[in-house]
Each structure stands twice: as C-alpha cells, then as structure tokens.
C-alpha positions in Angstrom: 81.6 63.4 102.3 81.7 67.2 101.7 84.6 69.4 100.6 83.7 73.4 101.5 86.5 75.8 100.1 87.1 78.9 101.9 89.0 82.1 101.5 91.0 84.0 104.8 92.2 87.8 104.3 95.0 88.4 106.2 95.8 91.9 106.9 99.1 92.4 106.3 101.5 94.9 103.9 103.0 91.9 101.3 102.0 88.9 99.8 104.7 85.7 100.8 105.1 82.2 99.6 101.3 81.4 100.7 99.5 84.5 101.3 98.9 86.0 98.0 96.2 88.6 96.8 93.5 86.6 95.0 89.8 86.1 93.9 88.3 87.6 97.4 84.2 87.1 98.3 84.3 90.3 100.3 86.2 92.0 97.9 89.2 92.8 99.3 92.3 93.0 98.3 94.6 92.1 100.9 96.7 88.9 100.5 94.6 85.8 101.2 94.6 81.5 101.5 92.2 79.3 100.5 91.3 76.4 103.2 90.2 73.8 102.4 88.0 71.0 104.8 87.5 67.5 103.9 84.4 66.4 106.3 82.6 63.3 107.0 78.9 62.6 107.5 78.8 63.8 111.3 81.6 67.1 110.2 84.5 65.4 111.1 87.8 66.5 109.3 89.0 63.5 107.5 91.4 66.5 105.3 92.8 69.9 105.4 93.7 71.4 102.6 96.0 75.0 102.2 96.7 77.1 99.2 98.2 79.9 97.9 95.5 82.7 98.5 95.3 82.9 93.7 94.7 79.7 93.5 91.2 79.0 91.8 89.1 76.9 94.3 88.3 74.4 91.8 91.3 73.2 91.2 91.8 72.1 95.3 89.6 68.8 95.0 91.8 66.4 93.5 94.8 66.6 95.6 92.4 66.9 98.7 90.9 63.4 97.7 94.5 62.0 95.8 96.2 63.3 99.9 92.9 61.2 101.6 93.4 58.7 100.1 97.1 58.6 100.2 96.6 58.1 103.3 
C-alpha cells in the first residue's frame, strides 16, 4: 500500500469549515484542503481522506488506516 498526501488550494476570499489557510508547498496563502489517498500496489484507491487545510500531513495517516480497517 501507498499513502500520498497533498494540498489543494482554492481561490476563495475566505476560509470555511474545511478550507483553511495552512502550510502550502506553493507558498500560497489561499484556503486549502489536505487530500490523502491510500492505494494498493496497482494504484487502485482503497481509502481517500479529506482534511482541513490547516491539518498537518503527518497526522492524517492514522485516521485513514483506521477507516480502512473498519470497512
């Protein structure tokens, strides 16, 4: 399995419950979300997580694995 996390910025005037200003690899200050797919060896998605943009990438792995194990 592979888990890869990325941020997606949204060109919006303000934040909301999901879109938050956070660390951006592009050095942008736009609201963003954090997305992390868990995929199998062939690249088939097993679980996909979407988190607030201010969430640290390192804290997203445990909830994704737990959700996958539950299902």
